Structure formats: structure tokens, C-alpha cells
Legacy VTK file of the C-alpha trace (Angstrom):
# vtk DataFile Version 3.0
C-alpha trace
ASCII
DATASET POLYDATA
POINTS 137 float
-4.286 -14.682 26.047
-4.598 -11.193 27.451
-1.458 -9.119 27.869
-2.836 -5.961 29.480
-5.809 -4.776 31.427
-7.263 -1.380 32.256
-9.468 -0.308 35.145
-11.589 2.821 35.396
-10.753 4.524 38.691
-13.363 7.278 38.436
-12.957 10.998 37.766
-11.874 10.257 34.158
-8.782 8.340 35.327
-7.716 4.821 34.337
-4.999 2.477 35.519
-3.461 0.054 33.064
-1.384 -2.961 33.984
1.097 -4.814 31.795
0.442 -8.329 33.048
3.835 -9.905 32.338
5.830 -7.221 34.183
3.213 -5.813 36.550
4.157 -2.282 35.484
1.260 0.140 35.699
0.402 3.426 34.025
-2.248 6.001 34.815
-4.182 8.095 32.305
-6.255 11.203 32.874
-8.561 13.024 30.522
-6.939 16.273 29.359
-8.010 19.575 30.859
-9.597 20.639 27.565
-11.877 17.588 27.753
-13.160 17.772 31.347
-10.152 16.073 32.928
-7.481 16.998 35.436
-4.587 16.532 32.995
-2.440 15.068 35.775
-1.125 12.206 33.641
-0.831 11.149 30.024
-4.159 11.151 28.201
-5.018 8.162 25.991
-4.249 10.266 22.892
-0.939 11.373 24.470
-0.040 7.705 24.748
-0.802 7.221 21.063
1.670 9.964 20.133
4.166 8.641 22.681
3.759 5.122 21.279
4.641 6.325 17.788
7.851 8.000 18.990
8.763 5.063 21.228
8.193 2.620 18.371
10.355 4.688 16.026
13.230 4.823 18.517
12.880 1.132 19.384
12.889 -0.090 15.782
15.826 2.170 14.951
17.516 0.812 18.090
17.042 -2.750 16.816
18.669 -1.784 13.510
21.482 0.048 15.324
22.152 -2.933 17.588
22.344 -5.289 14.580
24.890 -2.958 12.975
26.968 -2.297 16.097
26.004 1.392 16.314
25.579 3.259 19.566
22.494 5.479 19.653
22.215 5.572 23.452
20.842 8.933 24.457
18.719 9.420 21.332
15.523 11.199 22.276
12.324 12.447 20.712
10.302 15.596 21.237
6.657 14.850 20.522
3.829 17.149 19.507
0.256 15.890 19.247
-2.200 17.979 17.218
-5.894 17.436 17.921
-8.705 18.311 15.525
-10.468 21.583 16.273
-13.821 20.321 14.987
-15.869 17.253 15.841
-15.207 14.431 15.921
-12.399 14.865 18.437
-9.362 12.904 17.282
-5.636 13.204 16.635
-5.051 15.133 13.415
-1.278 14.853 13.451
1.801 13.792 15.355
5.192 15.475 14.999
8.252 13.595 16.184
11.586 15.376 16.320
14.211 12.662 16.853
17.688 13.740 17.939
20.562 11.288 17.624
23.744 11.465 19.698
27.115 12.217 18.104
27.867 8.466 18.130
25.148 7.733 15.555
26.197 7.240 11.929
25.474 10.259 9.733
26.141 9.135 6.170
23.435 9.697 3.558
22.666 6.008 3.041
22.098 5.441 6.780
19.889 8.531 7.010
17.641 7.169 4.248
17.484 3.770 5.951
16.613 5.236 9.358
13.927 7.461 7.846
12.373 4.403 6.170
12.480 2.473 9.458
10.704 5.381 11.188
7.992 5.519 8.528
7.368 1.769 8.659
7.532 0.981 12.366
4.525 -1.071 13.552
2.774 1.874 15.232
3.247 4.144 12.198
1.707 1.480 9.993
-1.163 0.902 12.453
-2.350 4.518 12.604
-5.110 5.718 10.293
-3.731 7.102 6.997
-5.583 10.410 7.587
-3.460 11.022 10.686
-0.531 13.135 9.514
2.822 11.813 10.766
5.855 14.078 10.542
9.250 12.763 11.556
12.286 15.033 11.665
15.696 13.547 12.343
18.550 15.598 13.766
22.098 14.292 13.757
24.571 15.880 16.174
LINES 1 138
137 0 1 2 3 4 5 6 7 8 9 10 11 12 13 14 15 16 17 18 19 20 21 22 23 24 25 26 27 28 29 30 31 32 33 34 35 36 37 38 39 40 41 42 43 44 45 46 47 48 49 50 51 52 53 54 55 56 57 58 59 60 61 62 63 64 65 66 67 68 69 70 71 72 73 74 75 76 77 78 79 80 81 82 83 84 85 86 87 88 89 90 91 92 93 94 95 96 97 98 99 100 101 102 103 104 105 106 107 108 109 110 111 112 113 114 115 116 117 118 119 120 121 122 123 124 125 126 127 128 129 130 131 132 133 134 135 136
């Protein structure tokens, strides 16, 4: 059963629809690859998906333990290869937790492990370098 669909709108733009919710997203090719860069590129969404997955899986763990991490956010940097073939060489995720998040050493180790083993992290090619930095306020 299909869960999503994507339509090519022309001019290197696509529109994706999440069928259950009806929510739509637009992608554009980046300016350095003949696009307008007016929306996320497909590779931007890959980097975004990694950060979103990390925060979501940590959120699941936090919820199970009664922790409040509301307001946690990630800064994301996507590094593309400079030589052919064009692909993502690395993704850097800088995750900042609010003051309400636990900060003890044991929890930090657990959250780092969750980040490294979220479904998106495990689905990306092993040659793609993933760097996750966690900041506790």
C-alpha cells in the first residue's frame, strides 16, 4: 500500500503528498545544480530527515522516562561531494537540548547511542559521514 506520492511540476520542482494526512512538500533543485533553490532540495530533505529522526527517537525515549525536551532543536549542515558522482559526503547535526533535559553522564551516553542508531542513521550508506554534536544547556 502506497503511503506517499510525488509529482514532477516542471522546472526541476516536485510536489510530494503524504497520503494519510494530505500534507504536501515542494522540492527544488539547488542553485548549484541548475535549480532555483526556492525550497528544500531532495538531498536537503535527506539531511533534514536524519536530524528529525534523531530528535524524534530521543523524544520517544524522553517521553518514556518522563523528561521534557520540548524546544530541543538541531542545526543541520549538509556537505556535498566536490567531484562526480554528486552525492552527500557528510551530514553534521548540532542538537541543542533545553535546560529541562537531563544532563548526567549515563543519559548523555544513552542519547548519543539513540542518535547513532535511529532508523534514518542506520539507513544511510556507511560512506556518508554522520557527525552528531549534543549541547546541553
